[in-house]
C-alpha positions as CSV (number, residue, x, y, z in Angstrom):
1,M,-8.9,-30.4,8.8
2,H,-13.0,-29.1,8.9
3,T,-13.6,-25.5,8.7
4,F,-17.0,-23.4,8.7
5,L,-16.1,-21.7,5.5
6,P,-15.0,-23.9,2.1
7,P,-10.7,-22.6,1.6
8,A,-12.0,-20.4,-1.4
9,E,-13.8,-18.6,0.3
10,L,-11.7,-18.1,3.3
11,G,-8.9,-16.8,1.1
12,A,-11.5,-14.4,-0.5
13,L,-12.1,-13.3,2.9
14,K,-8.8,-13.0,3.9
15,C,-8.3,-10.7,1.1
16,A,-11.5,-8.5,1.4
17,F,-10.4,-8.3,5.4
18,E,-6.5,-7.8,5.0
19,D,-6.6,-4.1,5.5
20,A,-10.2,-3.6,7.2
21,E,-10.5,-2.3,10.2
22,P,-11.4,-4.7,13.7
23,G,-14.8,-3.5,13.7
24,E,-15.6,-4.2,10.2
25,I,-14.5,-7.8,10.7
26,L,-17.0,-8.1,13.9
27,R,-19.7,-6.8,11.6
28,W,-18.9,-9.3,9.0
29,A,-19.1,-11.9,11.8
30,L,-21.9,-10.4,13.5
31,E,-24.3,-9.9,10.6
32,S,-23.3,-11.0,7.4
33,A,-21.1,-14.6,8.4
34,G,-24.2,-16.5,8.5
35,I,-23.7,-17.5,12.0
36,G,-26.9,-18.3,13.9
37,R,-25.8,-18.2,17.0
38,I,-22.6,-16.3,18.1
39,A,-21.3,-15.0,21.8
40,I,-18.2,-13.3,22.6
41,A,-15.5,-14.7,25.1
42,S,-13.6,-13.2,26.7
43,A,-11.4,-12.9,30.0
44,F,-12.4,-9.0,30.5
45,Q,-8.6,-7.9,30.3
46,S,-8.0,-5.1,27.9
47,E,-8.3,-6.3,24.4
48,G,-11.4,-8.1,25.0
49,T,-13.0,-5.3,26.6
50,V,-12.6,-3.5,23.6
51,V,-13.4,-6.6,21.2
52,M,-17.0,-6.5,23.6
53,H,-18.0,-2.5,23.2
54,L,-16.9,-2.9,19.4
55,A,-19.5,-6.1,19.5
56,T,-22.3,-4.4,21.3
57,Q,-22.4,-1.3,19.8
58,I,-22.9,-3.7,16.4
59,R,-25.5,-6.0,18.4
60,P,-26.4,-5.0,21.7
61,D,-27.7,-8.7,22.8
62,V,-24.9,-10.4,21.7
63,P,-24.0,-12.6,24.6
64,I,-20.5,-12.3,26.4
65,L,-19.1,-15.3,28.5
66,F,-16.7,-14.9,30.6
67,L,-13.8,-16.9,30.2
68,E,-12.6,-18.0,33.9
69,T,-8.4,-17.8,33.5
70,G,-7.4,-17.5,37.1
71,Y,-5.6,-14.3,36.9
72,Q,-8.8,-11.9,37.2
73,F,-9.0,-9.1,39.3
C-alpha cells in the first residue's frame, strides 16, 4: 500500500494527534503537511459544514468540493 507519508512518520503523527482537537489536525493538514494542492470535500451535511467552517477559519481560500450523494436537501 502506498501512502503519502512513510510509516514511521504516520506513527509519529498518530501519537502527536491522538488527543488533538479537530482544528489542530486541520491546521496541520492545511498549513504544515506540505500538501501543495488541498481541498475540502463535503456533502454539506452537519459534520461536513463543521469541517468547512474550521478549515475556512484557518485558510479562507481553501476550495470546497461538493460531493453529490443523491440525498441532498
